[in-house]
C-alpha positions in Angstrom: -2.3 -30.0 -24.5 -0.5 -26.7 -25.3 3.1 -26.6 -24.3 3.8 -24.7 -21.1 5.9 -21.5 -21.5 7.7 -19.2 -19.1 5.8 -16.0 -18.0 7.1 -12.9 -19.6 7.2 -9.3 -18.4 4.3 -8.4 -20.8 2.2 -11.2 -19.3 2.7 -9.9 -15.8 1.9 -6.4 -16.8 -1.6 -7.3 -18.2 -3.2 -7.4 -14.7 -3.3 -4.8 -12.0 -3.3 -6.1 -8.4 -5.0 -4.2 -5.6 -3.8 -4.6 -2.0 -5.4 -3.0 1.1 -3.6 -2.9 4.4 -5.6 -2.6 7.6 -4.6 -0.3 10.4 -1.8 2.3 10.2 1.2 1.4 8.1 4.5 3.0 9.3 5.9 5.2 6.5 9.4 3.7 6.4 7.8 0.3 5.8 5.8 1.7 2.9 8.9 3.3 1.4 10.8 0.0 1.6 7.9 -2.0 0.1 7.5 0.4 -2.8 11.2 0.4 -3.6 11.3 -3.3 -3.7 8.1 -3.7 -5.6 9.0 -1.1 -8.3 12.3 -3.0 -8.9 10.4 -6.3 -9.2 8.0 -4.8 -11.7 10.8 -3.5 -13.8 12.5 -6.9 -13.7 9.3 -8.7 -14.6 9.1 -10.5 -11.3 5.8 -8.9 -10.0 2.6 -7.4 -11.3 1.8 -3.7 -11.2 0.0 -2.8 -7.9 -2.2 -0.2 -6.4 -1.7 -0.3 -2.6 -4.3 1.3 -0.3 -2.9 2.4 3.1 -3.3 4.8 6.0 -0.4 6.2 8.0 0.1 7.5 11.5 0.4 11.3 11.6 3.5 12.3 9.7 4.9 15.0 7.4 6.8 14.0 4.2 9.0 16.2 2.1 9.1 16.1 -1.6 12.1 17.1 -3.7 10.9 20.8 -3.7 10.1 21.1 0.0 11.3 24.2 1.7 12.4 24.1 5.4 10.4 27.3 6.2 7.2 25.6 5.2 7.4 23.2 8.1 6.1 24.3 11.5 5.2 20.9 13.1 3.8 22.1 16.5 3.0 18.5 17.5 6.5 17.3 16.6 5.2 14.6 14.3 7.8 12.5 12.5 9.1 13.9 9.2 10.5 11.9 6.3 12.2 12.6 3.0 9.9 10.9 0.5 12.0 11.1 -2.7 8.8 12.0 -4.7 8.1 15.2 -6.5 6.3 18.0 -4.7 6.7 19.8 -1.4 5.5 19.2 2.1 2.5 16.8 2.6 0.7 15.6 5.7 -0.5 12.0 6.1 -2.6 10.7 8.9 -5.5 8.5 10.0 -8.6 9.2 8.0 -6.7 9.9 4.8 -6.6 7.3 2.1 -3.2 6.8 0.3 -3.3 5.0 -3.0 0.3 4.1 -4.0 0.3 3.4 -7.7 3.1 1.2 -9.0 2.8 0.9 -12.8 5.1 0.0 -15.7 4.9 3.3 -17.5 7.0 1.9 -20.3 3.8 0.4 -21.8 0.3 1.7 -22.5 -1.9 1.9 -19.4 -5.5 2.5 -20.5 -5.6 6.0 -21.8 -2.0 6.7 -20.8 0.6 6.4 -23.6 4.0 4.8 -22.9 6.6 7.0 -21.3 4.4 10.0 -21.0 4.7 11.4 -17.5 2.5 14.4 -18.1 -0.3 12.2 -19.3 0.2 9.9 -16.2 -0.1 12.8 -13.8 -3.2 14.1 -15.7 -4.6 10.5 -15.5 -4.1 10.5 -11.7 -5.9 13.8 -11.4 -8.8 12.7 -13.5 -9.0 9.5 -11.6 -9.3 11.5 -8.3 -12.0 13.8 -9.8 -14.0 10.8 -11.1 -13.7 9.1 -7.7 -15.0 12.1 -5.9 -17.8 12.5 -8.5 -18.8 8.9 -7.8 -19.3 10.1 -4.2 -21.3 13.1 -5.3 -18.5 15.6 -4.7 -17.5 18.0 -7.5 -13.8 18.6 -7.8 -11.4 20.2 -10.2 -7.8 21.2 -10.8 -6.4 24.7 -11.1 -3.5 25.9 -13.3 -0.5 26.7 -11.1 -1.8 24.7 -8.1 -0.8 21.2 -7.3 -3.6 18.8 -6.2 -7.3 18.5 -6.6 -9.7 21.1 -5.3 -13.4 21.6 -4.4 -15.6 24.2 -2.8 -15.7 23.6 1.0 -19.3 23.3 2.1 -18.6 25.1 5.4 -16.5 28.0 4.2 -17.8 28.3 0.7 -14.2 28.7 -0.4 -11.9 26.6 -2.6 -10.0 24.1 -0.6 -7.8 21.1 -1.3 -9.3 17.7 -0.9 -6.6 15.5 -2.5 -2.9 15.6 -3.3 -0.6 13.6 -5.6 3.1 13.1 -5.8 5.0 10.5 -7.8 8.4 9.1 -8.3 9.5 7.2 -11.4 12.4 4.7 -11.4 13.3 3.1 -14.7 9.8 4.0 -16.0 8.1 2.3 -13.0 6.0 4.7 -10.9 5.7 4.7 -7.1 4.1 6.9 -4.5 0.7 8.2 -5.8 -2.3 10.0 -4.4 -4.0 10.9 -1.1 -7.7 11.8 -0.5 -9.0 13.3 2.7 -11.9 11.2 4.0 -11.9 12.4 7.6 -8.3 13.3 8.8 -7.7 15.8 11.6 -7.7 18.9 9.4 -5.9 20.9 12.1 -2.8 18.8 11.6 -2.4 20.4 8.1 -1.6 23.6 10.0 1.9 22.1 10.7 2.9 22.8 7.1 2.2 25.0 4.1 0.5 22.2 2.1 2.3 21.9 -1.2 3.7 25.4 -0.7 0.3 27.0 -1.2 -0.5 29.5 1.6 -3.7 31.1 0.3 -6.1 28.1 0.6 -7.2 25.6 3.2 -8.0 21.9 3.1 -11.2 20.0 3.4 -12.5 16.4 3.6 -15.2 14.2 2.3 -16.9 14.0 5.7 -17.8 17.7 5.4 -19.9 16.8 2.4 -21.4 13.6 3.7 -20.7 12.4 7.3 -22.0 8.9 6.5 -19.1 8.2 4.0 -16.7 5.4 5.1 -13.3 4.4 3.9 -14.9 1.4 2.3 -17.1 3.7 0.2 -14.0 5.6 -0.9 -12.1 2.4 -1.7 -15.0 1.2 -3.8 -15.2 4.5 -5.7 -11.4 4.3 -6.4 -11.8 0.8 -7.8 -14.9 1.5 -9.9 -13.4 4.6 -11.6 -9.9 3.1 -12.2 -10.5 1.2 -15.5 -11.8 4.2 -17.4 -8.4 5.9 -16.9 -5.8 3.0 -16.6 -7.5 0.2 -18.4 -7.2 -3.0 -16.4 -9.9 -4.1 -14.0 -8.4 -4.3 -10.5 -7.8 -7.8 -9.1 -7.3 -8.4 -5.4 -3.8 -9.6 -4.7 
């Protein structure tokens, strides 16, 4: 029988766990969880994780957020997120995928310690996920997020956002995709500092789509960009 050996950091990083939380997760709980988990990943005590959540209606401020871009007519809670980017709305009907990876090593097509490639990988993952659901999406130079042609207005509109934080080469925060949030709530901010364009949702393309459909698309398209097949954990 082979001799048992201790698990190393490299062993842990070979698998990507996926966790889905039902209901609405309070944002402070999510921040605390990600801070702890990212430290555990760095120290080799936990596997990388993609965490799927929804939040109650909130606005979060990235490191570039400007006070004048917040209107907040419904007085929703606001939080400093510590991630990159500007103001973002989160609420029911929007899928958050918090991506906690060890960026010090290769992750699928993403080279070690290459933040630009990591961000590009997240964008391409979103685009592939939406394509899986028969929605064509794209990025635009000079604009943060992922965009599509809104089927009602015929104009370009944002359907997904991303913002990351990296601590000791471990990522946290991640992406958000609009399934069926209250789009009027986005009027409480200038989303990502961009005033000229609106927001849209997957339900405008296909009212039958569910959060389960979106979660399945996220999981199916993940390996092509980040390598490891998701494992429930």
